[in-house]
C-alpha positions as CSV (number, residue, x, y, z in Angstrom):
1,M,0.0,0.0,0.0
2,K,1.2,3.5,-0.8
3,K,2.2,5.7,2.1
4,I,2.0,9.5,2.2
5,L,4.4,11.0,4.7
6,V,2.8,13.7,6.9
7,I,5.1,15.9,9.1
8,I,3.4,17.3,12.2
9,E,5.0,20.2,14.0
10,K,4.1,22.8,16.6
11,G,4.9,26.3,15.5
12,S,6.3,29.2,17.6
13,D,2.8,30.7,17.4
14,G,1.4,27.7,19.3
15,L,-0.5,26.3,16.3
16,F,0.1,22.8,14.9
17,S,1.0,22.5,11.2
18,V,0.9,19.4,9.0
19,Y,2.3,19.0,5.5
20,T,3.3,16.3,3.0
21,P,6.8,17.0,1.9
22,E,7.1,14.1,-0.5
23,T,4.0,14.4,-2.7
24,K,5.0,15.4,-6.2
25,S,1.6,16.6,-7.5
26,T,0.8,19.0,-4.6
27,V,1.9,19.8,-1.1
28,L,-1.1,19.1,1.2
29,N,-1.1,21.1,4.4
30,G,-3.3,22.1,7.4
31,Q,-3.1,24.1,10.5
32,G,-5.0,24.2,13.8
33,S,-4.9,24.7,17.5
34,T,-4.7,20.9,17.9
35,V,-3.0,18.2,15.9
36,E,-6.4,16.7,15.1
37,I,-7.7,19.9,13.6
38,A,-4.6,20.3,11.5
39,I,-4.8,16.8,10.2
40,N,-8.5,17.2,9.4
41,E,-7.7,20.5,7.5
42,M,-5.1,18.6,5.5
43,K,-7.5,15.8,4.6
44,E,-10.1,18.4,3.5
45,A,-7.5,20.1,1.4
46,M,-6.7,16.7,-0.2
47,Q,-10.3,16.1,-1.1
48,E,-10.6,19.6,-2.6
49,V,-7.5,18.9,-4.7
50,I,-8.9,15.6,-5.9
51,E,-12.3,17.2,-6.7
52,L,-10.5,20.0,-8.7
53,Y,-8.7,17.3,-10.8
54,K,-12.0,15.6,-11.5
55,E,-13.9,18.9,-12.3
56,T,-11.2,19.8,-14.9
57,A,-11.3,16.3,-16.3
58,E,-7.6,15.8,-15.4
59,K,-6.3,12.4,-14.2
60,V,-5.9,12.3,-10.4
61,P,-2.2,11.7,-9.7
62,E,-1.4,8.1,-8.8
63,E,-0.1,9.2,-5.4
64,L,-3.5,10.6,-4.5
65,Q,-5.5,7.6,-5.6
66,E,-6.6,5.1,-3.1
67,P,-5.6,2.8,-1.5
68,F,-3.0,4.7,0.5
69,E,-2.3,5.4,4.1
70,F,-0.9,8.4,5.9
71,E,2.4,7.9,7.8
72,Y,2.7,10.5,10.5
73,K,6.0,11.9,11.8
74,Y,5.6,14.1,14.9
75,D,7.8,16.5,16.6
76,V,7.9,16.1,20.4
77,P,5.3,18.7,21.4
78,S,2.9,17.4,18.7
79,V,3.0,13.7,19.8
80,F,2.1,14.6,23.3
81,N,-0.6,17.0,22.2
82,Y,-2.2,14.3,20.0
83,F,-1.8,11.5,22.4
84,D,-2.7,13.5,25.5
85,E,-3.9,10.4,27.4
86,I,-0.2,9.6,28.1
87,N,0.6,10.5,31.7
88,L,3.9,12.5,31.4
89,T,5.0,11.8,34.9
90,T,4.7,8.0,34.6
91,F,6.0,8.0,31.1
92,S,9.1,10.1,32.0
93,R,9.9,7.8,34.8
94,K,9.7,4.7,32.5
95,I,12.0,6.3,29.9
96,G,14.4,7.9,32.3
97,I,13.8,11.6,31.5
98,N,13.0,14.2,34.1
99,S,9.3,14.8,34.1
100,S,9.8,18.6,34.3
101,L,12.0,18.5,31.3
102,L,9.5,16.3,29.4
103,R,6.8,18.9,30.1
104,Q,9.1,21.6,28.7
105,Y,9.5,19.5,25.6
106,K,5.7,19.1,25.3
107,N,5.0,22.8,25.7
108,G,7.8,23.9,23.3
109,L,9.8,25.6,26.1
110,A,12.8,23.4,25.5
111,Y,13.7,21.2,22.5
112,A,14.7,17.5,22.8
113,S,18.2,16.6,21.5
114,K,18.4,13.8,18.9
115,K,19.3,11.4,21.7
116,Q,16.4,12.5,23.9
117,A,14.0,12.3,21.0
118,E,15.2,8.8,20.3
119,K,14.6,7.9,23.9
120,I,11.1,9.2,23.7
121,K,10.4,7.4,20.4
122,N,11.6,4.1,21.8
123,G,9.5,4.6,24.9
124,L,6.4,5.3,22.8
125,H,7.1,2.2,20.7
126,E,7.5,0.0,23.8
127,L,4.3,1.4,25.3
128,G,2.5,0.6,22.0
129,K,3.8,-3.0,22.2
130,Q,2.7,-3.4,25.7
131,L,-0.8,-2.0,24.9
132,S,-1.2,-4.2,21.9
133,S,-0.3,-7.3,23.8
134,A,-2.8,-6.6,26.7
135,Q,-5.7,-9.0,27.0
136,L,-9.0,-8.2,28.7
């Protein structure tokens, strides 16, 4: 299945932006006060682009034809905004990062080094594995 890479970042203005840097036919983007709003704006923009191709009787580019899936790449503030159910205190303890520092990363008051970002990413992946193996 085709994948469309979507970059999600928190801007200095506090808004979240999403964009597709690898699409050749058009750059899809969206912005909002939350990651969810920004993603929805980008998806609406994509539908508008597809409709415009159809209205002008042009072929919709292969990369925009289904089936495809979005692959999201977050910056640190965006991941914790979107997955706000993650308890930062508990998560920080599990990955070995000071909880105050992790909150600063989340709020854009400090920026994670490459090493710290990798620690966070690995912790998120481990949490995902644990959740997906849970039985009820």
